[in-house]
C-alpha positions, 0 to 999 in steps of 0.5 A: 505491554502498554499503548502509546498514542500519537496523532493518527498513529499508535505504538504497541510495546511488546517484550520482543517486538513493537508494533506501529499502527498508522490509522490513516493508512488502514483500508480494512483489508483485515489480513491481521485479523484473519491471520492472528486474531489472538494478537489483533482484536478490534473488540478489545483495548488495546486491540494489539497484543504483541506478546500473544503470538510467536514473534516471527509469525507476527512479523510475517503477518505484519508484512502481509499488510499491503497498505503499510498501516502496520509496521514492526521493530524487532527488539530481540535481535531478529531480522527487520523488514527488508524490501522484497526481491521483486517490485510489484504493483497490484491493481485491485478492481474497484479499489486501490493499487498496492505497491511493494518494493523499496519505495521512495515517495516524493512530492511534485517538486521532488522533495522526499516525503518518506520511505517504505516497503508497502503502500496502498495508493488511492484510485477513487480520489476520495481518500481523506489521507491521499495518496494513501487508500483509507477505504473510502472507495467502499462507501463512495460507490467507486466502480473501476475494473481495469482490463487485464492487459497481458504483455508476454514479451515484457514478462521475459525481461529480468524480474524488476528490482531496485528502488522505486521513485513514487511521485505524488501529485495531489488530485492528479496522479501517482507516478512510479519510476523504476522496474516494476511488475504489474499484477492483477488482484490475484497476483498474476503477472500481467506486464513489466514496466519501467514507468507508469502513472496511476490515476488518483482522481477516479475519473480516468478512461484508461484505468488504472492509468492516468489519462489527464482527466484530473485536469478537467474543471468539473468531475464526472457525475 
C-alpha cells in the first residue's frame, strides 16, 4: 500500500479498495476514527491503511462520512457507492448542514462544479473552502441553533428522491432544488420541501434558511 499525494487530496491504495481523502472537506466529525481505528489512525503515517479491515465494512464506514471528505473505489468487483433512496438535509445546531443524495453542484451561473452523494455545507461563513464545512465553526464561536419546525402534512408526501441541484453563491446562500427531507441532528424528519435556501454567511435571523442578510454591507458583531 502506498500513499499518493495531490493538492489538498490524498489517494490510499489497497489490494481490494482505494480510499480518497480530501482534507479541504474534512470537518473532524471523526466517524472513521471511531468506527475503524485499525484503518484510520491520525498518530500514524500513512494514517489510512485500506487493507486493515474487511472491504465491505470499510466501504460502509466511508459512506458514513457526512462531508464527502472520504470516498472509495472498489477494485474487487464489489458495489461502488450509490445515491441513497431518500434525499436528506440534516441541520446541525451551531454547525453545518449535511446533504445526502444525488447531488449536482453548480455555481451562480449554472455551470456544473462537481457531483457527489455527500456534502457538508458551511453555515458560519468562515470556512476556508466554501461551500464545504471545514470545521472552522468550532473555533469561531458560531452559535446558531435552528428551531424545530415540524410540518406533519408535508411528511405525508412521497419520500423525496431524484437528483438535487445545489446552487452555490459564495458569501450568500446555498440553494437546494429537488425533493428533500429536512432533519434535525438526530435524523428525525421535520418536513419535506422541493426547494430551500441555506444561509451560508452565518448572519440569518431565520436559521437555518437564508433571509438576505448576506446583502448587508457590514457583518453583525
